[in-house]
All heavy atoms as a GROMACS GRO file, in nm:
protein
  646
    1MET      N    1  12.820  16.428  16.361
    1MET     CA    2  12.763  16.312  16.299
    1MET      C    3  12.803  16.308  16.152
    1MET      O    4  12.725  16.333  16.062
    1MET     CB    5  12.612  16.315  16.314
    1MET     CG    6  12.570  16.312  16.457
    1MET     SD    7  12.396  16.284  16.473
    1MET     CE    8  12.377  16.351  16.636
    2THR      N    9  12.930  16.280  16.133
    2THR     CA   10  12.982  16.281  15.998
    2THR      C   11  13.063  16.156  15.971
    2THR      O   12  13.110  16.089  16.063
    2THR     CB   13  13.074  16.403  15.975
    2THR    OG1   14  13.186  16.394  16.064
    2THR    CG2   15  13.001  16.533  15.996
    3GLY      N   16  13.078  16.129  15.843
    3GLY     CA   17  13.165  16.021  15.801
    3GLY      C   18  13.310  16.066  15.810
    3GLY      O   19  13.340  16.179  15.850
    4SER      N   20  13.401  15.982  15.773
    4SER     CA   21  13.544  16.014  15.785
    4SER      C   22  13.585  16.131  15.695
    4SER      O   23  13.685  16.196  15.721
    4SER     CB   24  13.628  15.890  15.752
    4SER     OG   25  13.602  15.847  15.620
    5ASN      N   26  13.506  16.160  15.593
    5ASN     CA   27  13.539  16.270  15.504
    5ASN      C   28  13.468  16.400  15.542
    5ASN      O   29  13.473  16.497  15.470
    5ASN     CB   30  13.505  16.233  15.359
    5ASN     CG   31  13.358  16.205  15.339
    5ASN    OD1   32  13.280  16.209  15.435
    5ASN    ND2   33  13.318  16.176  15.217
    6GLY      N   34  13.401  16.403  15.658
    6GLY     CA   35  13.335  16.522  15.706
    6GLY      C   36  13.194  16.542  15.656
    6GLY      O   37  13.128  16.636  15.695
    7VAL      N   38  13.147  16.456  15.569
    7VAL     CA   39  13.011  16.466  15.518
    7VAL      C   40  12.915  16.406  15.620
    7VAL      O   41  12.936  16.293  15.664
    7VAL     CB   42  12.997  16.394  15.381
    7VAL    CG1   43  12.853  16.394  15.334
    7VAL    CG2   44  13.087  16.457  15.277
    8PRO      N   45  12.810  16.479  15.658
    8PRO     CA   46  12.715  16.421  15.754
    8PRO      C   47  12.644  16.299  15.696
    8PRO      O   48  12.612  16.296  15.577
    8PRO     CB   49  12.615  16.534  15.780
    8PRO     CG   50  12.653  16.648  15.696
    8PRO     CD   51  12.774  16.612  15.617
    9ILE      N   52  12.620  16.201  15.780
    9ILE     CA   53  12.549  16.080  15.740
    9ILE      C   54  12.413  16.080  15.808
    9ILE      O   55  12.402  16.104  15.928
    9ILE     CB   56  12.626  15.954  15.779
    9ILE    CG1   57  12.763  15.951  15.709
    9ILE    CG2   58  12.545  15.828  15.744
    9ILE    CD1   59  12.853  15.839  15.756
   10VAL      N   60  12.310  16.056  15.728
   10VAL     CA   61  12.173  16.051  15.778
   10VAL      C   62  12.114  15.915  15.741
   10VAL      O   63  12.121  15.874  15.625
   10VAL     CB   64  12.088  16.165  15.719
   10VAL    CG1   65  11.943  16.152  15.763
   10VAL    CG2   66  12.144  16.300  15.760
   11LEU      N   67  12.056  15.849  15.839
   11LEU     CA   68  11.986  15.723  15.814
   11LEU      C   69  11.838  15.755  15.797
   11LEU      O   70  11.774  15.807  15.889
   11LEU     CB   71  12.007  15.626  15.931
   11LEU     CG   72  11.931  15.493  15.924
   11LEU    CD1   73  11.969  15.416  15.798
   11LEU    CD2   74  11.956  15.412  16.049
   12ALA      N   75  11.785  15.726  15.680
   12ALA     CA   76  11.644  15.755  15.649
   12ALA      C   77  11.557  15.637  15.691
   12ALA      O   78  11.481  15.583  15.612
   12ALA     CB   79  11.629  15.784  15.499
   13SER      N   80  11.570  15.598  15.816
   13SER     CA   81  11.498  15.481  15.866
   13SER      C   82  11.501  15.480  16.018
   13SER      O   83  11.600  15.521  16.078
   13SER     CB   84  11.564  15.354  15.813
   13SER     OG   85  11.510  15.239  15.873
   14GLU      N   86  11.395  15.432  16.078
   14GLU     CA   87  11.392  15.412  16.223
   14GLU      C   88  11.429  15.268  16.260
   14GLU      O   89  11.419  15.230  16.376
   14GLU     CB   90  11.254  15.444  16.278
   14GLU     CG   91  11.222  15.592  16.271
   14GLU     CD   92  11.085  15.623  16.329
   14GLU    OE1   93  10.985  15.577  16.272
   14GLU    OE2   94  11.081  15.693  16.431
   15SER      N   95  11.473  15.190  16.162
   15SER     CA   96  11.506  15.050  16.186
   15SER      C   97  11.625  15.037  16.280
   15SER      O   98  11.735  15.083  16.249
   15SER     CB   99  11.539  14.981  16.054
   15SER     OG  100  11.600  14.856  16.078
   16PRO      N  101  11.606  14.972  16.394
   16PRO     CA  102  11.719  14.950  16.484
   16PRO      C  103  11.828  14.865  16.420
   16PRO      O  104  11.947  14.884  16.447
   16PRO     CB  105  11.658  14.876  16.603
   16PRO     CG  106  11.510  14.887  16.590
   16PRO     CD  107  11.481  14.920  16.447
   17ARG      N  108  11.791  14.774  16.334
   17ARG     CA  109  11.890  14.688  16.269
   17ARG      C  110  11.978  14.766  16.171
   17ARG      O  111  12.098  14.743  16.163
   17ARG     CB  112  11.823  14.570  16.200
   17ARG     CG  113  11.782  14.464  16.301
   17ARG     CD  114  11.664  14.382  16.254
   17ARG     NE  115  11.591  14.321  16.363
   17ARG     CZ  116  11.501  14.381  16.441
   17ARG    NH1  117  11.474  14.507  16.425
   17ARG    NH2  118  11.439  14.316  16.536
   18ARG      N  119  11.918  14.857  16.096
   18ARG     CA  120  11.998  14.939  16.004
   18ARG      C  121  12.093  15.029  16.084
   18ARG      O  122  12.208  15.047  16.047
   18ARG     CB  123  11.908  15.021  15.913
   18ARG     CG  124  11.842  14.935  15.808
   18ARG     CD  125  11.763  15.020  15.707
   18ARG     NE  126  11.690  14.930  15.619
   18ARG     CZ  127  11.569  14.880  15.646
   18ARG    NH1  128  11.505  14.915  15.754
   18ARG    NH2  129  11.511  14.797  15.562
   19ALA      N  130  12.044  15.084  16.194
   19ALA     CA  131  12.129  15.167  16.279
   19ALA      C  132  12.244  15.083  16.337
   19ALA      O  133  12.358  15.129  16.344
   19ALA     CB  134  12.047  15.230  16.391
   20ASP      N  135  12.216  14.960  16.378
   20ASP     CA  136  12.320  14.871  16.430
   20ASP      C  137  12.429  14.847  16.326
   20ASP      O  138  12.548  14.845  16.360
   20ASP     CB  139  12.261  14.738  16.475
   20ASP     CG  140  12.182  14.746  16.604
   20ASP    OD1  141  12.194  14.849  16.676
   20ASP    OD2  142  12.106  14.651  16.632
   21VAL      N  143  12.390  14.827  16.202
   21VAL     CA  144  12.488  14.803  16.094
   21VAL      C  145  12.580  14.924  16.082
   21VAL      O  146  12.703  14.909  16.073
   21VAL     CB  147  12.418  14.771  15.960
   21VAL    CG1  148  12.518  14.772  15.846
   21VAL    CG2  149  12.348  14.637  15.967
   22LEU      N  150  12.524  15.044  16.081
   22LEU     CA  151  12.608  15.164  16.069
   22LEU      C  152  12.700  15.178  16.190
   22LEU      O  153  12.817  15.214  16.175
   22LEU     CB  154  12.521  15.288  16.052
   22LEU     CG  155  12.439  15.295  15.922
   22LEU    CD1  156  12.360  15.425  15.916
   22LEU    CD2  157  12.526  15.280  15.800
   23ARG      N  158  12.650  15.148  16.308
   23ARG     CA  159  12.733  15.154  16.429
   23ARG      C  160  12.846  15.051  16.423
   23ARG      O  161  12.959  15.080  16.462
   23ARG     CB  162  12.650  15.131  16.555
   23ARG     CG  163  12.571  15.252  16.596
   23ARG     CD  164  12.505  15.232  16.734
   23ARG     NE  165  12.390  15.318  16.740
   23ARG     CZ  166  12.264  15.280  16.715
   23ARG    NH1  167  12.236  15.155  16.686
   23ARG    NH2  168  12.167  15.367  16.720
   24MET      N  169  12.815  14.930  16.375
   24MET     CA  170  12.918  14.826  16.364
   24MET      C  171  13.027  14.868  16.267
   24MET      O  172  13.141  14.825  16.280
   24MET     CB  173  12.856  14.693  16.319
   24MET     CG  174  12.779  14.624  16.429
   24MET     SD  175  12.726  14.455  16.390
   24MET     CE  176  12.625  14.477  16.246
   25LEU      N  177  12.992  14.953  16.171
   25LEU     CA  178  13.091  15.005  16.077
   25LEU      C  179  13.169  15.122  16.135
   25LEU      O  180  13.259  15.176  16.070
   25LEU     CB  181  13.022  15.048  15.947
   25LEU     CG  182  12.961  14.935  15.863
   25LEU    CD1  183  12.877  14.992  15.750
   25LEU    CD2  184  13.071  14.845  15.809
   26GLY      N  185  13.134  15.162  16.256
   26GLY     CA  186  13.203  15.271  16.322
   26GLY      C  187  13.161  15.409  16.273
   26GLY      O  188  13.235  15.506  16.292
   27LEU      N  189  13.043  15.419  16.212
   27LEU     CA  190  12.998  15.546  16.157
   27LEU      C  191  12.914  15.624  16.259
   27LEU      O  192  12.840  15.566  16.338
   27LEU     CB  193  12.914  15.522  16.032
   27LEU     CG  194  12.987  15.453  15.917
   27LEU    CD1  195  12.890  15.419  15.805
   27LEU    CD2  196  13.100  15.540  15.866
   28SER      N  197  12.929  15.753  16.252
   28SER     CA  198  12.846  15.842  16.331
   28SER      C  199  12.738  15.896  16.238
   28SER      O  200  12.768  15.937  16.126
   28SER     CB  201  12.934  15.957  16.384
   28SER     OG  202  12.857  16.047  16.457
   29PHE      N  203  12.614  15.896  16.284
   29PHE     CA  204  12.503  15.934  16.197
   29PHE      C  205  12.388  15.982  16.281
   29PHE      O  206  12.385  15.965  16.402
   29PHE     CB  207  12.458  15.814  16.112
   29PHE     CG  208  12.408  15.699  16.195
   29PHE    CD1  209  12.273  15.682  16.221
   29PHE    CD2  210  12.498  15.607  16.249
   29PHE    CE1  211  12.228  15.576  16.299
   29PHE    CE2  212  12.454  15.502  16.327
   29PHE     CZ  213  12.318  15.486  16.352
   30ARG      N  214  12.290  16.041  16.215
   30ARG     CA  215  12.165  16.075  16.282
   30ARG      C  216  12.051  16.013  16.205
   30ARG      O  217  12.062  15.984  16.086
   30ARG     CB  218  12.147  16.224  16.301
   30ARG     CG  219  12.132  16.305  16.178
   30ARG     CD  220  12.137  16.456  16.212
   30ARG     NE  221  12.136  16.531  16.092
   30ARG     CZ  222  12.030  16.585  16.035
   30ARG    NH1  223  11.912  16.572  16.092
   30ARG    NH2  224  12.038  16.651  15.922
   31VAL      N  225  11.943  15.990  16.274
   31VAL     CA  226  11.825  15.925  16.217
   31VAL      C  227  11.722  16.031  16.181
   31VAL      O  228  11.687  16.114  16.265
   31VAL     CB  229  11.765  15.822  16.315
   31VAL    CG1  230  11.634  15.766  16.262
   31VAL    CG2  231  11.865  15.712  16.343
   32VAL      N  232  11.676  16.028  16.057
   32VAL     CA  233  11.568  16.115  16.010
   32VAL      C  234  11.468  16.026  15.937
   32VAL      O  235  11.486  15.996  15.818
   32VAL     CB  236  11.619  16.227  15.918
   32VAL    CG1  237  11.503  16.313  15.869
   32VAL    CG2  238  11.724  16.311  15.987
   33PRO      N  239  11.364  15.980  16.005
   33PRO     CA  240  11.268  15.893  15.938
   33PRO      C  241  11.186  15.967  15.834
   33PRO      O  242  11.156  16.086  15.849
   33PRO     CB  243  11.179  15.843  16.052
   33PRO     CG  244  11.197  15.940  16.162
   33PRO     CD  245  11.332  16.003  16.145
   34ALA      N  246  11.154  15.897  15.727
   34ALA     CA  247  11.072  15.954  15.620
   34ALA      C  248  10.925  15.924  15.647
   34ALA      O  249  10.892  15.824  15.709
   34ALA     CB  250  11.114  15.895  15.486
   35GLY      N  251  10.840  16.008  15.598
   35GLY     CA  252  10.696  15.988  15.616
   35GLY      C  253  10.628  15.934  15.493
   35GLY      O  254  10.520  15.979  15.455
   36VAL      N  255  10.691  15.838  15.429
   36VAL     CA  256  10.638  15.780  15.305
   36VAL      C  257  10.531  15.676  15.338
   36VAL      O  258  10.552  15.590  15.425
   36VAL     CB  259  10.752  15.715  15.224
   36VAL    CG1  260  10.698  15.640  15.104
   36VAL    CG2  261  10.852  15.821  15.180
   37GLU      N  262  10.419  15.685  15.268
   37GLU     CA  263  10.313  15.586  15.287
   37GLU      C  264  10.357  15.453  15.226
   37GLU      O  265  10.402  15.447  15.112
   37GLU     CB  266  10.183  15.631  15.220
   37GLU     CG  267  10.069  15.534  15.242
   37GLU     CD  268   9.938  15.578  15.178
   37GLU    OE1  269   9.933  15.687  15.121
   37GLU    OE2  270   9.842  15.501  15.187
   38GLU      N  271  10.343  15.347  15.302
   38GLU     CA  272  10.386  15.215  15.257
   38GLU      C  273  10.265  15.135  15.212
   38GLU      O  274  10.201  15.065  15.291
   38GLU     CB  275  10.463  15.144  15.369
   38GLU     CG  276  10.589  15.218  15.407
   38GLU     CD  277  10.675  15.143  15.505
   38GLU    OE1  278  10.660  15.021  15.520
   38GLU    OE2  279  10.759  15.208  15.568
   39ARG      N  280  10.237  15.144  15.084
   39ARG     CA  281  10.124  15.072  15.027
   39ARG      C  282  10.164  15.026  14.887
   39ARG      O  283  10.200  15.107  14.803
   39ARG     CB  284  10.002  15.163  15.019
   39ARG     CG  285   9.881  15.090  14.960
   39ARG     CD  286   9.753  15.146  15.008
   39ARG     NE  287   9.745  15.121  15.152
   39ARG     CZ  288   9.655  15.176  15.231
   39ARG    NH1  289   9.566  15.257  15.184
   39ARG    NH2  290   9.653  15.148  15.359
   40ILE      N  291  10.153  14.897  14.862
   40ILE     CA  292  10.193  14.841  14.734
   40ILE      C  293  10.092  14.879  14.625
   40ILE      O  294   9.971  14.884  14.651
   40ILE     CB  295  10.210  14.687  14.743
   40ILE    CG1  296  10.277  14.633  14.616
   40ILE    CG2  297  10.078  14.619  14.773
   40ILE    CD1  298  10.328  14.492  14.630
   41GLY      N  299  10.144  14.906  14.507
   41GLY     CA  300  10.058  14.936  14.393
   41GLY      C  301   9.989  14.810  14.342
   41GLY      O  302  10.037  14.698  14.363
   42VAL      N  303   9.880  14.827  14.273
   42VAL     CA  304   9.798  14.715  14.226
   42VAL      C  305   9.878  14.619  14.138
   42VAL      O  306   9.867  14.497  14.152
   42VAL     CB  307   9.673  14.766  14.150
   42VAL    CG1  308   9.594  14.651  14.092
   42VAL    CG2  309   9.587  14.850  14.243
   43VAL      N  310   9.960  14.670  14.049
   43VAL     CA  311  10.035  14.584  13.957
   43VAL      C  312  10.185  14.587  13.986
   43VAL      O  313  10.265  14.553  13.901
   43VAL     CB  314  10.010  14.624  13.809
   43VAL    CG1  315   9.866  14.600  13.771
   43VAL    CG2  316  10.050  14.768  13.785
   44GLU      N  317  10.222  14.621  14.107
   44GLU     CA  318  10.362  14.634  14.145
   44GLU      C  319  10.414  14.502  14.202
   44GLU      O  320  10.350  14.442  14.288
   44GLU     CB  321  10.372  14.746  14.250
   44GLU     CG  322  10.509  14.798  14.273
   44GLU     CD  323  10.506  14.925  14.358
   44GLU    OE1  324  10.417  14.938  14.446
   44GLU    OE2  325  10.592  15.009  14.337
   45SER      N  326  10.529  14.458  14.153
   45SER     CA  327  10.589  14.337  14.207
   45SER      C  328  10.650  14.367  14.344
   45SER      O  329  10.681  14.482  14.375
   45SER     CB  330  10.699  14.285  14.114
   45SER     OG  331  10.813  14.369  14.122
   46PRO      N  332  10.670  14.265  14.428
   46PRO     CA  333  10.735  14.289  14.557
   46PRO      C  334  10.872  14.356  14.542
   46PRO      O  335  10.905  14.448  14.617
   46PRO     CB  336  10.748  14.149  14.617
   46PRO     CG  337  10.632  14.073  14.558
   46PRO     CD  338  10.623  14.126  14.416
   47HIS      N  339  10.949  14.313  14.444
   47HIS     CA  340  11.081  14.374  14.420
   47HIS      C  341  11.068  14.522  14.385
   47HIS      O  342  11.138  14.607  14.440
   47HIS     CB  343  11.154  14.299  14.307
   47HIS     CG  344  11.284  14.363  14.271
   47HIS    ND1  345  11.295  14.459  14.174
   47HIS    CD2  346  11.408  14.344  14.321
   47HIS    CE1  347  11.421  14.499  14.166
   47HIS    NE2  348  11.492  14.430  14.254
   48ASP      N  349  10.978  14.553  14.292
   48ASP     CA  350  10.958  14.693  14.253
   48ASP      C  351  10.906  14.776  14.369
   48ASP      O  352  10.944  14.892  14.387
   48ASP     CB  353  10.862  14.703  14.135
   48ASP     CG  354  10.921  14.649  14.006
   48ASP    OD1  355  11.046  14.634  13.998
   48ASP    OD2  356  10.843  14.621  13.913
   49TYR      N  357  10.820  14.717  14.450
   49TYR     CA  358  10.762  14.786  14.565
   49TYR      C  359  10.870  14.825  14.666
   49TYR      O  360  10.880  14.941  14.708
   49TYR     CB  361  10.658  14.696  14.630
   49TYR     CG  362  10.600  14.744  14.760
   49TYR    CD1  363  10.543  14.871  14.773
   49TYR    CD2  364  10.599  14.661  14.871
   49TYR    CE1  365  10.488  14.913  14.893
   49TYR    CE2  366  10.543  14.703  14.992
   49TYR     CZ  367  10.488  14.829  15.001
   49TYR     OH  368  10.433  14.870  15.120
   50VAL      N  369  10.952  14.731  14.706
   50VAL     CA  370  11.053  14.759  14.807
   50VAL      C  371  11.158  14.857  14.753
   50VAL      O  372  11.205  14.945  14.826
   50VAL     CB  373  11.116  14.630  14.863
   50VAL    CG1  374  11.213  14.567  14.766
   50VAL    CG2  375  11.181  14.655  14.997
   51GLU      N  376  11.190  14.845  14.626
   51GLU     CA  377  11.285  14.940  14.567
   51GLU      C  378  11.226  15.081  14.563
   51GLU      O  379  11.293  15.178  14.594
   51GLU     CB  380  11.324  14.895  14.426
   51GLU     CG  381  11.430  14.982  14.365
   51GLU     CD  382  11.480  14.932  14.231
   51GLU    OE1  383  11.489  14.809  14.211
   51GLU    OE2  384  11.509  15.017  14.146
   52ARG      N  385  11.100  15.092  14.526
   52ARG     CA  386  11.034  15.222  14.522
   52ARG      C  387  11.029  15.285  14.660
   52ARG      O  388  11.058  15.403  14.679
   52ARG     CB  389  10.892  15.210  14.465
   52ARG     CG  390  10.814  15.344  14.467
   52ARG     CD  391  10.674  15.330  14.412
   52ARG     NE  392  10.591  15.231  14.479
   52ARG     CZ  393  10.527  15.253  14.595
   52ARG    NH1  394  10.538  15.368  14.660
   52ARG    NH2  395  10.451  15.158  14.647
   53LEU      N  396  10.992  15.206  14.760
   53LEU     CA  397  10.987  15.259  14.897
   53LEU      C  398  11.122  15.314  14.941
   53LEU      O  399  11.131  15.424  14.997
   53LEU     CB  400  10.943  15.151  14.995
   53LEU     CG  401  10.796  15.114  14.999
   53LEU    CD1  402  10.774  15.002  15.100
   53LEU    CD2  403  10.710  15.234  15.033
   54ALA      N  404  11.227  15.239  14.917
   54ALA     CA  405  11.361  15.283  14.956
   54ALA      C  406  11.397  15.413  14.886
   54ALA      O  407  11.447  15.507  14.949
   54ALA     CB  408  11.463  15.174  14.926
   55ARG      N  409  11.370  15.420  14.757
   55ARG     CA  410  11.402  15.542  14.681
   55ARG      C  411  11.320  15.662  14.730
   55ARG      O  412  11.373  15.773  14.745
   55ARG     CB  413  11.376  15.521  14.532
   55ARG     CG  414  11.476  15.430  14.465
   55ARG     CD  415  11.438  15.408  14.318
   55ARG     NE  416  11.523  15.312  14.255
   55ARG     CZ  417  11.635  15.341  14.191
   55ARG    NH1  418  11.675  15.466  14.183
   55ARG    NH2  419  11.707  15.246  14.137
   56GLU      N  420  11.191  15.641  14.756
   56GLU     CA  421  11.106  15.751  14.801
   56GLU      C  422  11.150  15.801  14.939
   56GLU      O  423  11.150  15.922  14.965
   56GLU     CB  424  10.960  15.708  14.805
   56GLU     CG  425  10.898  15.695  14.668
   56GLU     CD  426  10.752  15.649  14.672
   56GLU    OE1  427  10.696  15.628  14.782
   56GLU    OE2  428  10.694  15.634  14.562
   57LYS      N  429  11.186  15.711  15.026
   57LYS     CA  430  11.230  15.750  15.160
   57LYS      C  431  11.359  15.831  15.154
   57LYS      O  432  11.371  15.936  15.219
   57LYS     CB  433  11.247  15.628  15.249
   57LYS     CG  434  11.115  15.564  15.286
   57LYS     CD  435  11.134  15.438  15.367
   57LYS     CE  436  10.999  15.374  15.400
   57LYS     NZ  437  11.015  15.253  15.482
   58VAL      N  438  11.453  15.785  15.075
   58VAL     CA  439  11.579  15.859  15.062
   58VAL      C  440  11.554  15.995  14.997
   58VAL      O  441  11.606  16.097  15.044
   58VAL     CB  442  11.683  15.777  14.981
   58VAL    CG1  443  11.801  15.864  14.940
   58VAL    CG2  444  11.731  15.658  15.063
   59ALA      N  445  11.473  16.000  14.894
   59ALA     CA  446  11.445  16.128  14.826
   59ALA      C  447  11.383  16.228  14.922
   59ALA      O  448  11.418  16.347  14.922
   59ALA     CB  449  11.354  16.104  14.706
   60GLU      N  450  11.291  16.182  15.005
   60GLU     CA  451  11.227  16.272  15.101
   60GLU      C  452  11.328  16.328  15.202
   60GLU      O  453  11.329  16.446  15.232
   60GLU     CB  454  11.114  16.201  15.174
   60GLU     CG  455  11.041  16.292  15.272
   60GLU     CD  456  10.926  16.224  15.339
   60GLU    OE1  457  10.836  16.175  15.268
   60GLU    OE2  458  10.926  16.220  15.464
   61VAL      N  459  11.415  16.242  15.252
   61VAL     CA  460  11.512  16.285  15.352
   61VAL      C  461  11.621  16.371  15.288
   61VAL      O  462  11.667  16.469  15.348
   61VAL     CB  463  11.568  16.164  15.429
   61VAL    CG1  464  11.681  16.206  15.522
   61VAL    CG2  465  11.456  16.096  15.507
   62VAL      N  466  11.662  16.340  15.167
   62VAL     CA  467  11.762  16.421  15.097
   62VAL      C  468  11.712  16.563  15.078
   62VAL      O  469  11.788  16.659  15.090
   62VAL     CB  470  11.798  16.359  14.959
   62VAL    CG1  471  11.869  16.459  14.870
   62VAL    CG2  472  11.885  16.236  14.978
   63ALA      N  473  11.583  16.579  15.051
   63ALA     CA  474  11.527  16.713  15.029
   63ALA      C  475  11.552  16.804  15.149
   63ALA      O  476  11.576  16.924  15.132
   63ALA     CB  477  11.377  16.703  15.000
   64GLY      N  478  11.549  16.750  15.269
   64GLY     CA  479  11.574  16.828  15.389
   64GLY      C  480  11.718  16.825  15.437
   64GLY      O  481  11.754  16.893  15.533
   65ASN      N  482  11.800  16.745  15.372
   65ASN     CA  483  11.941  16.729  15.411
   65ASN      C  484  12.028  16.721  15.286
   65ASN      O  485  12.096  16.620  15.262
   65ASN     CB  486  11.958  16.601  15.495
   65ASN     CG  487  11.875  16.604  15.620
   65ASN    OD1  488  11.918  16.657  15.721
   65ASN    ND2  489  11.755  16.548  15.613
   66PRO      N  490  12.029  16.826  15.204
   66PRO     CA  491  12.095  16.818  15.072
   66PRO      C  492  12.246  16.799  15.077
   66PRO      O  493  12.305  16.752  14.980
   66PRO     CB  494  12.058  16.950  15.005
   66PRO     CG  495  12.028  17.043  15.118
   66PRO     CD  496  11.969  16.958  15.226
   67ASP      N  497  12.310  16.832  15.189
   67ASP     CA  498  12.456  16.819  15.198
   67ASP      C  499  12.500  16.691  15.267
   67ASP      O  500  12.618  16.673  15.295
   67ASP     CB  501  12.515  16.940  15.271
   67ASP     CG  502  12.491  17.069  15.194
   67ASP    OD1  503  12.489  17.064  15.068
   67ASP    OD2  504  12.472  17.174  15.258
   68ALA      N  505  12.405  16.602  15.296
   68ALA     CA  506  12.436  16.480  15.369
   68ALA      C  507  12.440  16.359  15.276
   68ALA      O  508  12.380  16.359  15.168
   68ALA     CB  509  12.332  16.457  15.478
   69LEU      N  510  12.508  16.257  15.323
   69LEU     CA  511  12.500  16.125  15.261
   69LEU      C  512  12.383  16.056  15.328
   69LEU      O  513  12.388  16.027  15.448
   69LEU     CB  514  12.629  16.046  15.284
   69LEU     CG  515  12.624  15.898  15.247
   69LEU    CD1  516  12.602  15.882  15.097
   69LEU    CD2  517  12.749  15.828  15.292
   70VAL      N  518  12.277  16.034  15.253
   70VAL     CA  519  12.156  15.974  15.309
   70VAL      C  520  12.155  15.826  15.275
   70VAL      O  521  12.165  15.787  15.159
   70VAL     CB  522  12.028  16.044  15.257
   70VAL    CG1  523  11.904  15.976  15.312
   70VAL    CG2  524  12.030  16.192  15.295
   71VAL      N  525  12.141  15.744  15.379
   71VAL     CA  526  12.139  15.599  15.365
   71VAL      C  527  11.997  15.552  15.391
   71VAL      O  528  11.935  15.591  15.490
   71VAL     CB  529  12.235  15.532  15.467
   71VAL    CG1  530  12.228  15.381  15.456
   71VAL    CG2  531  12.376  15.584  15.448
   72GLY      N  532  11.945  15.471  15.300
   72GLY     CA  533  11.810  15.420  15.318
   72GLY      C  534  11.795  15.280  15.263
   72GLY      O  535  11.881  15.232  15.189
   73GLY      N  536  11.688  15.219  15.300
   73GLY     CA  537  11.659  15.085  15.252
   73GLY      C  538  11.522  15.047  15.301
   73GLY      O  539  11.459  15.121  15.377
   74ASP      N  540  11.475  14.935  15.258
   74ASP     CA  541  11.347  14.887  15.307
   74ASP      C  542  11.346  14.736  15.300
   74ASP      O  543  11.425  14.675  15.228
   74ASP     CB  544  11.231  14.944  15.226
   74ASP     CG  545  11.109  14.965  15.313
   74ASP    OD1  546  11.058  14.864  15.366
   74ASP    OD2  547  11.064  15.078  15.330
   75THR      N  548  11.256  14.678  15.375
   75THR     CA  549  11.241  14.533  15.379
   75THR      C  550  11.093  14.501  15.375
   75THR      O  551  11.014  14.570  15.439
   75THR     CB  552  11.298  14.477  15.512
   75THR    OG1  553  11.434  14.517  15.524
   75THR    CG2  554  11.289  14.326  15.515
   76VAL      N  555  11.057  14.400  15.299
   76VAL     CA  556  10.920  14.351  15.301
   76VAL      C  557  10.923  14.200  15.315
   76VAL      O  558  11.021  14.135  15.282
   76VAL     CB  559  10.838  14.388  15.174
   76VAL    CG1  560  10.821  14.538  15.162
   76VAL    CG2  561  10.899  14.332  15.049
   77VAL      N  562  10.816  14.147  15.367
   77VAL     CA  563  10.801  14.003  15.379
   77VAL      C  564  10.705  13.958  15.269
   77VAL      O  565  10.598  14.017  15.252
   77VAL     CB  566  10.746  13.963  15.518
   77VAL    CG1  567  10.719  13.814  15.525
   77VAL    CG2  568  10.841  14.008  15.626
   78VAL      N  569  10.746  13.856  15.195
   78VAL     CA  570  10.665  13.804  15.085
   78VAL      C  571  10.632  13.657  15.115
   78VAL      O  572  10.722  13.578  15.144
   78VAL     CB  573  10.739  13.815  14.950
   78VAL    CG1  574  10.654  13.762  14.837
   78VAL    CG2  575  10.780  13.960  14.923
   79LEU      N  576  10.505  13.624  15.109
   79LEU     CA  577  10.461  13.487  15.129
   79LEU      C  578  10.373  13.447  15.013
   79LEU      O  579  10.274  13.515  14.984
   79LEU     CB  580  10.383  13.476  15.261
   79LEU     CG  581  10.327  13.338  15.295
   79LEU    CD1  582  10.442  13.238  15.316
   79LEU    CD2  583  10.242  13.345  15.420
   80ASP      N  584  10.411  13.342  14.945
   80ASP     CA  585  10.336  13.294  14.828
   80ASP      C  586  10.317  13.405  14.724
   80ASP      O  587  10.210  13.419  14.666
   80ASP     CB  588  10.201  13.237  14.870
   80ASP     CG  589  10.213  13.113  14.958
   80ASP    OD1  590  10.313  13.038  14.939
   80ASP    OD2  591  10.128  13.093  15.044
   81GLY      N  592  10.423  13.486  14.706
   81GLY     CA  593  10.417  13.593  14.604
   81GLY      C  594  10.340  13.716  14.647
   81GLY      O  595  10.326  13.809  14.570
   82ARG      N  596  10.292  13.719  14.770
   82ARG     CA  597  10.212  13.830  14.819
   82ARG      C  598  10.287  13.903  14.930
   82ARG      O  599  10.338  13.840  15.022
   82ARG     CB  600  10.079  13.777  14.873
   82ARG     CG  601   9.982  13.884  14.912
   82ARG     CD  602   9.845  13.822  14.945
   82ARG     NE  603   9.777  13.910  15.038
   82ARG     CZ  604   9.759  13.886  15.167
   82ARG    NH1  605   9.799  13.773  15.219
   82ARG    NH2  606   9.698  13.973  15.243
   83VAL      N  607  10.290  14.037  14.922
   83VAL     CA  608  10.354  14.117  15.024
   83VAL      C  609  10.267  14.124  15.148
   83VAL      O  610  10.147  14.154  15.139
   83VAL     CB  611  10.383  14.261  14.972
   83VAL    CG1  612  10.435  14.350  15.084
   83VAL    CG2  613  10.482  14.258  14.856
   84LEU      N  614  10.326  14.091  15.263
   84LEU     CA  615  10.254  14.104  15.389
   84LEU      C  616  10.286  14.242  15.444
   84LEU      O  617  10.400  14.270  15.481
   84LEU     CB  618  10.300  13.996  15.488
   84LEU     CG  619  10.281  13.851  15.440
   84LEU    CD1  620  10.331  13.756  15.547
   84LEU    CD2  621  10.136  13.824  15.408
   85GLU      N  622  10.188  14.328  15.447
   85GLU     CA  623  10.206  14.463  15.495
   85GLU      C  624  10.228  14.464  15.646
   85GLU      O  625  10.196  14.367  15.715
   85GLU     CB  626  10.083  14.550  15.460
   85GLU     CG  627  10.057  14.563  15.311
   85GLU     CD  628  10.156  14.652  15.239
   85GLU    OE1  629  10.238  14.722  15.303
   85GLU    OE2  630  10.152  14.655  15.115
   86LYS      N  631  10.282  14.574  15.697
   86LYS     CA  632  10.302  14.587  15.841
   86LYS      C  633  10.167  14.592  15.911
   86LYS      O  634  10.072  14.646  15.856
   86LYS     CB  635  10.379  14.715  15.871
   86LYS     CG  636  10.521  14.711  15.818
   86LYS     CD  637  10.594  14.839  15.847
   86LYS     CE  638  10.734  14.833  15.787
   86LYS     NZ  639  10.803  14.959  15.800
   87PRO      N  640  10.160  14.536  16.030
   87PRO     CA  641  10.032  14.537  16.103
   87PRO      C  642   9.995  14.679  16.147
   87PRO      O  643  10.079  14.762  16.163
   87PRO     CB  644  10.057  14.448  16.223
   87PRO     CG  645  10.204  14.438  16.236
   87PRO     CD  646  10.264  14.467  16.104
   0.00000   0.00000   0.00000
């Protein structure tokens, strides 16, 4: 499960869509989901929130996979300026 340069690729997400994107690119990878709590801060903007989540997830997975290229991201839904949390 490595990229073309021999570096292992780890997807820090259980998102089927993110995995599909990596597969469409022809990459071999493994999935290691992060256990980051997804809760927006009181004064955090939606943009800052989603960026923080992505960074925290990657940081957590990198800690256990220091020699890998860790790919992460996050998505939130915003309605009328308010983040709709996952059910």
